[in-house]
C-alpha positions as CSV (number, residue, x, y, z in Angstrom):
1,M,53.0,80.3,52.1
2,G,52.5,77.4,54.3
3,L,54.3,74.1,54.7
4,Y,51.8,72.3,52.0
5,G,51.7,74.8,49.2
6,G,48.7,77.0,50.3
7,N,48.2,79.5,52.7
8,A,49.6,78.6,55.8
9,T,47.3,77.6,58.5
10,L,47.8,78.5,62.1
11,G,48.8,74.9,63.0
12,D,51.5,75.3,60.2
13,Q,52.9,78.3,61.6
14,A,53.2,76.9,65.0
15,E,54.8,74.0,63.4
16,E,57.4,76.3,61.5
17,A,57.9,78.4,64.9
18,C,58.7,75.6,66.6
19,A,61.4,73.7,64.1
20,G,64.2,74.6,65.8
21,M,63.0,73.3,69.4
22,P,64.1,70.0,71.0
23,G,62.4,67.0,69.2
24,A,61.2,69.2,66.2
25,G,61.1,67.4,62.9
26,A,61.1,63.9,64.6
27,P,58.4,61.8,63.1
28,R,55.1,61.7,64.9
29,E,54.2,58.4,66.4
30,A,51.3,56.4,66.0
31,G,48.9,57.2,68.6
32,R,49.9,60.7,69.6
33,D,48.6,64.1,69.1
34,A,49.7,66.7,66.6
35,G,53.2,66.7,67.8
36,F,53.2,68.8,71.0
37,G,54.1,65.9,73.6
38,D,51.4,64.4,75.4
39,P,49.7,61.0,74.3
40,A,46.3,61.1,72.9
41,L,43.6,58.8,74.2
42,P,43.7,55.7,72.0
43,G,40.9,55.0,70.0
44,A,39.2,58.4,71.5
45,E,38.4,59.5,67.9
46,G,36.0,57.0,67.1
47,R,34.2,57.2,70.6
48,V,31.5,59.4,69.1
49,A,29.5,58.8,72.4
50,Y,32.5,59.6,74.6
51,R,33.4,62.8,72.8
52,A,29.5,64.1,72.7
53,V,29.5,63.4,76.7
54,K,32.4,65.3,77.3
55,R,31.3,68.3,75.2
56,A,28.1,68.4,77.0
57,F,30.1,68.1,80.7
58,D,32.4,70.8,79.3
59,V,29.4,73.1,78.2
60,A,27.0,72.2,81.4
61,F,30.1,72.8,84.0
62,S,31.0,76.2,82.2
63,L,27.6,77.5,82.1
64,F,27.2,76.5,85.7
65,M,30.3,78.4,86.7
66,L,29.5,81.4,84.6
67,V,26.1,81.7,86.7
68,A,27.7,81.1,89.8
69,F,30.5,83.6,89.5
70,C,28.3,86.4,87.4
71,W,28.8,88.7,90.5
72,L,32.6,88.1,91.0
73,F,32.9,88.8,87.2
74,A,30.6,92.0,87.3
75,V,33.2,93.3,90.1
76,V,36.2,92.4,88.1
77,A,35.1,94.1,85.0
78,V,34.2,97.3,87.0
79,A,37.8,97.5,88.7
80,I,39.2,96.7,85.4
81,K,37.7,99.8,83.7
82,L,38.3,101.9,86.9
83,D,42.0,101.0,86.7
84,D,42.5,101.6,83.1
85,P,39.5,103.0,81.2
86,S,41.1,103.4,77.9
87,G,40.8,99.9,76.7
88,P,38.3,96.9,76.8
89,V,37.6,94.7,79.7
90,I,37.7,91.4,77.9
91,F,40.9,90.8,76.2
92,R,40.6,88.5,73.0
93,Q,43.5,86.6,71.4
94,A,43.9,83.7,68.9
95,R,45.6,80.6,70.3
96,V,46.6,76.9,69.3
97,T,45.7,74.1,71.2
98,K,48.5,71.3,71.7
99,G,46.7,69.4,68.9
100,G,47.3,72.5,66.3
101,R,43.7,73.5,66.1
102,E,42.8,77.0,66.2
103,F,40.7,78.8,68.4
104,T,39.6,82.3,70.0
105,M,40.4,82.8,73.6
106,Y,38.5,85.3,75.8
107,K,39.8,86.6,79.5
108,F,39.6,89.5,81.6
109,R,42.4,92.0,80.6
110,S,45.4,92.4,83.1
111,M,47.7,94.2,80.8
112,C,47.5,97.7,79.5
113,A,45.5,98.3,76.4
114,D,48.5,98.6,74.2
115,A,50.7,95.5,75.5
116,E,51.0,94.0,72.3
117,E,52.4,97.1,70.7
118,R,55.0,97.4,73.6
119,L,55.9,93.6,73.5
120,E,58.7,94.5,70.6
121,G,60.7,96.9,72.9
122,L,60.5,94.0,75.7
123,R,61.8,91.3,73.5
124,D,65.1,91.4,74.9
125,L,64.3,90.7,78.4
126,N,62.0,87.6,78.1
127,E,63.2,84.9,80.7
128,K,61.7,82.0,78.6
129,T,62.9,80.4,75.3
130,G,60.9,79.4,72.5
131,P,57.8,81.3,71.4
132,V,56.6,81.9,74.9
133,F,57.4,85.6,76.4
134,K,57.6,85.9,80.1
135,M,58.9,88.6,82.9
136,A,58.9,88.6,86.4
137,D,57.8,92.3,86.5
138,D,56.1,93.2,83.5
139,P,55.8,96.6,83.0
140,R,52.3,96.3,80.8
141,V,50.6,94.4,83.7
142,T,48.1,97.0,85.3
143,R,47.5,97.1,89.3
144,V,44.3,95.3,88.9
145,G,45.8,92.8,86.8
146,R,48.5,92.1,89.2
147,W,45.7,90.8,91.8
148,L,43.7,89.2,89.0
149,R,47.2,87.3,88.3
150,K,48.0,86.7,92.1
151,L,44.3,85.3,92.5
152,S,44.3,83.6,89.1
153,L,41.4,85.6,88.1
154,A,42.8,86.4,84.7
155,R,42.8,82.9,83.2
156,T,40.7,82.1,80.2
157,I,37.0,82.9,80.4
158,I,35.7,81.6,77.0
159,G,37.5,79.4,74.6
160,R,36.4,76.6,72.5
161,V,38.4,73.8,74.1
162,S,37.8,71.2,76.6
163,L,38.0,72.0,80.3
164,N,41.1,69.6,80.3
165,S,43.1,71.6,77.7
166,C,42.9,74.7,79.3
167,G,46.1,76.3,80.5
168,N,49.8,76.5,79.6
169,N,49.1,74.1,76.6
170,S,47.9,76.5,74.0
171,Q,50.4,78.6,72.3
172,N,50.0,82.5,71.7
173,L,49.4,83.0,68.1
174,C,51.0,86.5,68.1
175,L,54.4,85.1,69.5
176,I,54.4,82.4,66.7
177,R,53.5,84.6,63.8
């Protein structure tokens, strides 16, 4: 059951999961996004041309980068499959943006195929607070995954968010649920 009576949306679940965090429950200020802290651009919601140009740039730049680095992506995909042939090359996960919007994120798999199932056994070793799980030497990370993380090649490949929205701003829904 969600905050508003019906089925809970992912944004509602994120809000419920963050209820005990500092600043939670405070009224939202005018001109701010959906409560994750960064100010929204004032008046951006009414600038259709700005949003269209920004989206066109995001799509064009992303396509250019995918084509320019397709050879590297092929090498990484083969390395992942040789290191751990039991799972897929691409990891898919539902995430929530700072604004509470849901999207599906795709990235190269840097952990073993059953990493989500093994998470419960490692919860007491979490080095962070809140809905984030972080371990310095996570045993679920594969050999190739360690290199991908060092070289920042395990980052998001595809996700329907703006280029300036990628990174640590999205929350893992599996940890929120």
